[in-house]
C-alpha positions in Angstrom: -273.6 -93.3 29.0 -272.5 -97.1 29.8 -271.1 -98.2 33.1 -267.3 -98.1 33.1 -265.6 -101.3 32.7 -263.8 -102.8 36.1 -260.5 -102.9 33.9 -260.7 -99.2 33.4 -261.6 -98.1 37.2 -258.2 -100.2 38.1 -256.2 -98.6 35.4 -257.5 -95.2 36.9 -256.7 -96.0 40.5 -253.5 -97.5 40.2 -250.2 -95.7 39.2 -248.3 -97.6 36.2 -245.8 -100.0 37.5 -242.3 -99.3 37.4 -239.2 -101.4 37.1 -237.2 -100.8 40.4 -233.6 -101.8 41.5 -233.0 -104.2 44.0 -232.3 -102.9 47.8 -228.5 -102.4 48.3 -226.9 -105.1 50.2 -225.4 -104.4 54.0 -221.7 -104.9 53.0 -218.7 -102.9 53.4 -218.1 -103.2 49.6 -220.7 -102.0 46.8 -222.2 -104.5 44.6 -220.5 -105.3 41.1 -222.3 -104.5 37.9 -223.2 -108.2 37.1 -224.9 -108.9 40.4 -227.0 -105.7 39.8 -227.9 -107.0 36.4 -228.7 -110.3 37.9 -231.2 -108.8 40.3 -232.9 -106.5 37.9 -236.6 -107.8 37.1 -236.2 -107.3 33.3 -234.7 -109.2 30.6 -231.2 -110.6 31.7 -228.5 -108.9 29.7 -225.8 -111.1 28.3 -222.5 -109.9 29.4 -219.3 -111.0 28.3 -217.0 -113.6 30.2 -215.9 -111.0 32.7 -218.9 -111.7 34.9 -217.0 -115.0 36.0 -214.0 -112.8 37.1 -216.2 -110.8 39.2 -217.9 -113.6 40.8 -214.2 -114.9 41.6 -213.2 -111.7 43.2 -216.6 -112.0 45.4 -215.7 -115.2 46.5 -212.0 -114.3 47.3 -213.4 -110.9 49.0 -215.7 -113.0 51.0 -213.1 -115.3 52.0 -211.0 -112.6 53.1 -213.9 -111.1 55.3 -214.5 -114.3 56.7 -210.8 -115.0 57.7 -210.7 -111.5 59.2 -213.9 -112.3 61.2 -212.4 -115.5 62.6 -209.0 -113.6 63.3 -210.9 -110.9 65.2 -213.2 -113.5 67.2 -209.8 -115.4 68.4 -208.2 -111.8 69.5 -211.7 -110.9 71.4 -211.3 -114.3 73.0 -207.9 -113.9 74.1 -208.5 -110.4 75.6 -211.7 -111.7 77.4 -209.9 -114.7 78.8 -207.2 -112.1 80.1 -209.8 -109.5 81.4 -211.5 -112.8 83.2 -208.1 -113.8 84.9 -207.4 -110.1 86.0 -211.0 -109.9 87.6 -210.6 -113.3 89.2 -207.6 -112.1 90.9 -208.9 -108.8 91.9 -211.9 -110.9 93.4 -209.6 -113.1 94.9 -207.6 -110.7 96.8 -209.6 -107.8 97.6 -213.2 -109.2 97.3 -213.4 -112.7 98.7 -211.4 -112.1 101.5 -210.7 -114.4 104.3 -212.8 -114.7 107.2 -212.3 -111.9 109.8 -209.8 -112.8 112.4 -211.3 -113.5 115.8 -208.5 -114.0 118.3 -208.9 -113.8 122.0 -206.4 -111.0 122.0 -207.0 -108.4 119.4 -204.3 -105.8 118.1 -205.5 -103.3 120.3 -205.7 -105.8 123.4 -202.1 -106.5 122.6 -201.2 -102.6 122.4 -202.8 -102.2 125.8 -200.9 -105.3 127.6 -197.7 -104.4 126.0 -198.4 -100.4 127.3 -199.0 -101.9 130.8 -196.0 -104.0 131.0 -193.1 -101.9 132.2 -190.0 -102.0 129.4 -192.2 -103.8 127.0 -193.5 -100.5 125.2 -189.6 -99.6 124.5 -188.8 -103.1 123.3 -191.6 -103.5 120.9 -192.2 -99.9 119.6 -188.6 -98.2 120.1 -189.8 -95.7 122.5 -191.3 -95.2 126.2 -195.0 -95.4 126.5 -195.0 -91.6 127.5 -193.3 -90.8 124.2 -195.5 -92.8 122.2 -198.8 -91.0 123.6 -197.2 -87.9 123.0 -196.5 -88.7 119.6 -199.7 -90.2 118.9 -201.7 -87.0 120.1 -199.2 -84.5 118.2 -200.1 -86.9 114.8 -203.7 -86.3 115.4 -203.7 -82.9 116.5 -201.2 -81.4 113.9 -200.8 -84.2 111.1 -204.4 -85.4 110.6 -203.8 -89.0 111.9 -207.4 -90.3 111.8 -208.9 -93.6 113.2 -211.5 -95.8 111.3 -214.3 -97.8 112.7 -212.4 -101.0 113.2 -208.7 -99.4 113.8 -208.0 -96.7 116.7 -205.3 -94.2 115.4 -203.5 -95.5 118.3 -203.2 -99.4 116.8 -202.4 -97.6 113.5 -199.3 -95.8 114.8 -198.5 -99.1 116.8 -198.3 -101.0 113.6 -196.4 -98.5 112.0 -193.7 -98.4 114.7 -193.7 -102.3 115.1 -193.1 -102.5 111.2 -190.1 -100.0 111.3 -188.5 -101.1 114.7 -188.5 -105.0 113.9 -188.4 -104.6 110.0 -191.7 -106.8 110.3 -193.3 -108.0 107.2 -197.2 -107.7 106.6 -197.8 -111.3 107.0 -196.2 -111.0 110.6 -197.7 -107.8 111.2 -201.3 -109.5 110.4 -200.6 -112.1 112.8 -199.8 -109.8 115.5 -202.5 -107.0 115.1 -205.1 -109.5 113.6 -206.1 -107.3 110.7 -206.2 -108.4 106.9 -203.3 -107.3 104.8 -205.1 -104.7 102.8 -205.7 -103.0 106.3 -201.9 -103.2 107.3 -201.0 -101.8 104.1 -203.4 -98.8 104.2 -202.9 -97.8 107.9 -199.2 -98.2 107.3 -199.0 -95.9 104.5 -201.5 -93.2 106.4 -199.4 -93.0 109.2 -195.9 -92.9 106.9 -197.6 -89.8 104.9 -198.2 -88.1 108.6 -194.5 -88.8 109.9 -193.2 -87.5 106.7 -195.1 -84.4 107.0 -193.2 -84.0 110.4 -189.8 -83.7 108.7 -190.4 -80.1 108.0 -190.5 -79.3 111.3 -187.9 -81.6 112.9 -185.4 -82.1 110.5 -183.9 -78.5 110.6 -181.3 -76.7 112.3 -182.5 -75.5 115.9 -180.9 -72.4 115.3 -180.7 -71.5 111.4 -177.8 -68.6 112.0 -175.7 -70.9 114.2 -174.8 -68.2 116.8 -174.5 -70.4 119.8 -171.1 -72.5 120.1 -172.3 -76.4 121.2 -171.4 -77.3 124.8 -169.6 -80.2 123.3 -167.1 -77.8 121.7 -167.2 -75.4 124.3 -166.5 -77.6 127.2 -163.6 -79.4 125.6 -160.6 -77.6 126.4 -158.5 -79.1 123.3 -161.2 -78.1 121.0 -162.5 -74.6 122.1 -161.6 -71.7 120.9 -160.2 -73.3 118.1 -163.1 -75.3 116.5 -165.8 -72.8 117.8 -167.0 -71.9 114.3 -167.7 -75.6 113.9 -171.4 -76.3 113.5 -171.9 -79.9 112.9 -170.9 -83.0 110.6 -171.6 -84.4 107.1 -171.4 -87.9 106.1 -173.0 -90.4 103.9 -174.1 -93.9 104.6 -175.7 -96.9 102.5 -179.1 -98.4 103.2 -179.9 -101.6 101.5 -182.6 -100.9 98.9 -185.0 -102.9 96.9 -184.8 -101.9 93.1 -186.1 -103.3 89.9 -183.6 -105.7 88.1 -183.5 -103.3 85.0 -182.5 -100.3 87.2 -180.2 -102.0 89.6 -177.0 -101.2 87.8 -176.9 -97.3 89.0 -177.4 -98.7 92.9 -174.8 -100.9 92.9 -171.8 -99.6 94.8 -168.2 -100.7 95.2 -169.3 -103.7 97.5 -171.5 -105.2 94.9 -174.5 -104.2 97.0 -177.8 -102.5 96.1 -178.1 -99.4 98.2 -179.1 -95.8 98.4 -176.2 -93.5 99.3 -177.9 -91.1 102.0 -176.2 -87.9 103.0 -176.9 -86.5 106.4 -176.0 -83.5 108.2 -176.5 -83.5 112.0 -175.6 -81.3 115.2 -173.6 -82.4 117.9 -176.5 -83.7 119.8 -177.1 -86.3 117.1 -179.8 -84.5 115.8 -180.5 -84.7 111.9 -180.6 -81.2 110.4 -180.8 -82.2 106.7 -180.6 -85.5 104.5 -180.4 -86.2 100.9 -182.2 -89.5 100.5 -182.3 -92.0 97.5 -179.1 -91.2 95.3 -178.0 -94.1 94.2 -175.2 -96.5 95.8 -172.7 -95.9 93.0 -172.8 -92.3 93.1 -169.7 -90.6 95.0 -170.1 -89.1 98.5 -169.0 -85.8 97.1 -171.1 -85.9 94.0 -174.1 -86.7 96.5 -173.1 -83.5 98.4 -172.8 -81.2 95.2 -176.1 -82.5 93.9 -177.9 -81.6 97.3 -176.2 -78.2 97.5 -177.6 -77.4 93.7 -180.6 -79.1 93.4 -182.2 -78.4 96.9 -180.6 -75.1 97.5 -183.5 -73.5 99.4 -183.7 -76.3 102.2 -180.0 -77.2 102.5 -178.5 -75.5 105.6 -175.8 -73.7 104.0 -172.8 -72.9 106.4 -172.8 -68.9 107.2 -169.5 -67.1 106.3 -166.9 -68.3 108.7 -168.8 -71.3 109.9 -168.0 -75.1 108.6 -169.0 -78.3 109.1 -166.9 -81.4 109.5 -166.2 -83.9 106.7 -164.3 -87.2 106.3 -161.4 -87.5 103.7 -164.4 -88.6 101.1 -165.0 -84.9 100.6 -162.6 -81.9 99.6 -161.4 -79.2 102.3 -163.2 -76.4 100.7 -164.9 -73.2 102.5 -167.4 -74.3 104.5 -166.4 -77.8 104.8 -163.2 -78.9 107.2 -161.7 -82.0 106.2 -158.8 -83.8 108.1 -155.2 -84.3 106.7 -154.9 -87.3 104.4 -151.9 -89.9 104.8 -152.0 -89.4 108.7 -153.8 -91.4 111.3 -157.6 -90.3 111.7 -159.9 -92.6 113.3 -160.3 -92.5 117.3 -159.6 -96.4 117.7 -156.3 -96.0 115.9 -154.8 -93.4 118.7 -156.4 -95.7 121.3 -154.5 -98.8 120.0 -151.1 -96.9 119.1 -148.9 -93.9 120.5 -150.2 -90.8 121.2 -150.3 -88.1 118.5 -147.1 -86.3 118.3 -147.4 -83.8 115.2 -149.5 -80.9 114.7 -151.4 -82.8 111.9 -152.1 -85.7 113.9 -153.3 -83.8 116.9 -155.5 -82.0 114.6 -156.9 -85.1 113.0 -157.7 -86.7 116.5 -159.9 -83.7 117.4 -161.5 -83.7 114.1 -162.4 -87.2 114.4 -163.7 -87.3 118.0 -165.8 -84.3 117.2 -167.2 -85.8 113.8 -167.9 -89.0 115.2 -171.3 -87.6 116.3 -172.8 -88.2 112.6 -171.4 -91.9 112.8 -172.9 -92.4 116.3 -176.1 -90.9 114.9 -176.3 -93.4 112.2 -175.5 -96.4 114.4 -178.5 -95.4 116.9 -180.7 -94.7 113.8 -180.1 -98.3 112.3 -180.3 -99.9 115.6 -183.4 -98.4 116.7 -185.4 -98.7 113.2 -183.8 -102.0 112.0 -185.9 -101.9 108.8 -182.9 -99.7 107.4 -180.9 -102.7 107.9 -183.2 -105.0 105.5 -185.4 -103.1 103.7 -188.8 -104.9 102.7 -190.2 -104.8 99.3 -191.8 -101.4 98.8 -191.9 -99.2 95.9 -188.8 -96.8 95.6 -190.7 -93.8 96.6 -191.9 -95.4 99.6 -188.5 -96.5 100.6 -187.1 -93.1 100.5 -190.2 -91.9 102.7 -189.6 -94.8 105.3 -185.9 -93.5 105.5 -187.2 -90.1 106.0 -189.6 -91.2 108.6 -187.3 -93.0 110.5 -185.0 -90.1 110.6 -187.6 -87.9 111.8 -188.9 -90.3 114.9 -185.1 -90.3 115.5 -185.2 -86.5 116.0 -188.5 -86.6 117.6 -187.3 -89.1 120.3 -183.9 -87.1 120.8 -185.8 -84.2 121.7 -188.4 -85.5 123.9 -186.6 -88.2 126.0 -183.2 -87.5 127.3 -183.4 -90.8 128.9 -184.0 -93.2 125.9 -181.7 -96.0 126.2 -179.8 -95.7 122.9 -179.1 -92.2 123.3 -178.5 -92.4 126.9 -175.4 -94.8 126.3 -173.9 -92.3 123.4 -174.2 -89.4 126.0 -172.3 -91.6 128.9 -169.5 -92.5 126.4 -168.5 -89.9 123.9 -166.4 -92.9 121.9 -169.2 -95.1 121.7 -170.7 -96.1 118.3 -173.5 -98.4 118.2 -173.0 -102.1 116.5 -175.3 -103.8 114.4 -177.5 -106.8 116.1 -176.1 -110.2 115.2 -179.2 -111.4 113.5 -178.8 -108.5 110.8 -174.9 -108.7 110.4 -175.6 -110.5 107.2 -177.4 -107.8 105.7 -174.9 -105.0 106.9 -173.5 -103.0 104.2 -169.7 -103.1 104.5 -167.7 -100.3 105.7 -166.1 -99.9 102.5 -169.0 -99.0 100.8 -168.6 -95.5 101.8 -165.9 -93.2 99.8 -162.6 -93.1 101.9 -161.2 -90.5 99.6 -161.7 -87.7 96.8 -160.0 -86.5 93.7 -161.6 -83.1 94.1 -159.3 -80.5 94.7 -159.0 -78.6 98.1 -159.6 -75.1 98.4 -156.0 -73.3 99.0 -157.7 -70.9 101.4 -159.6 -73.8 103.3 -156.0 -75.6 103.8 -154.5 -72.4 105.2 -157.4 -72.4 107.9 -156.5 -75.9 108.5 -153.1 -75.2 109.1 -153.8 -72.3 111.4 -156.4 -74.7 113.5 -153.6 -77.6 113.7 -150.8 -75.4 115.0 -153.2 -73.7 117.4 -154.1 -77.1 118.7 -150.7 -78.5 118.8 -149.6 -75.2 121.0 -152.4 -75.9 123.5 -152.1 -79.6 123.6 
């Protein structure tokens, strides 16, 4: 046998060559037939003129893809630019903060100096030093008020009372307490949440069954025993609100001011027992009352059978709600300036007005003490509601724990005294006509008969 040739060995070790298709293109569209034919390793196949049309389609397709990529890149550039602006603003406000304030008199130092100066605590924080410390201890023990490494709970409470009492802005509070805007904001809301929790315990009737006749009724020979079943007074007050322009229409009442219509119930000690907060200023007083009775049935202090609240002419005379006679003199100053009442209806209206003014005086003390209610700051609508509730809760706390409070003491000395708005806030005051002076709601015939009997009894014992 002869030696095999090299060519034969090469043929045995290597498999026969086969024609292979080119690798597929990485594209969202499969290659056309003409493109595949161009890439085959064997003889080019002559195709009809249709191949030129396919090439033009490819060019249009690639042109469209190019435009899409350019448009996408442009959109991504805009998004990235917006995101960078947002990140920049965030860093400017919250990361790259100003240097810490290094004043000789820190916020806590100012608080210590204020407490040590007689009378200053009441002027700056709207309460005596004793009441301030008692309130602080209760908030810490029962309502989870916390301190932080750089701000004590005493200073947090002082900042909160300073803002509510003087309607002080965040900027002015920074200057007074030497803390950043973020710290002031956080501490204000921390204390606000704690005080609102107090409302469940401090904004309710002292006696849910109303079994005791109040001394202000019992010790008045003209009112007792005729009004012995009276358990308090109801009225509404308008408080200015900061509302987004898109939603302001509902909050604009008869005076054109943007307000909330706050309905409250109080006893004859000017202690608020219930409040409906947040209803639009355009809402009628009667509608606010009916809304509270219907929607807040569990918490509303409904008058027991045979008992009633005193209401003004803006509410109907119905069971549980005793209104005055319309078309007759009513307010106490009208009787002081004119002749004495002569008819049973006038005599009833005078006694009714003298006892119902506890709610008007309560609102007067509330707004005079917590002046943020005269010129609300730019908080969210929910925060504004919480601020009103917190002010009413603090009002009740001070009334219960400090019988010598200056504002309340003057009201106790003069039963006809109604606090007036400070001069610097008069331009923000909501006009008296904001509240409704009458209602189209029909009165109950049975309650009208009760009112007539009371008027007759008062006139006979006058």
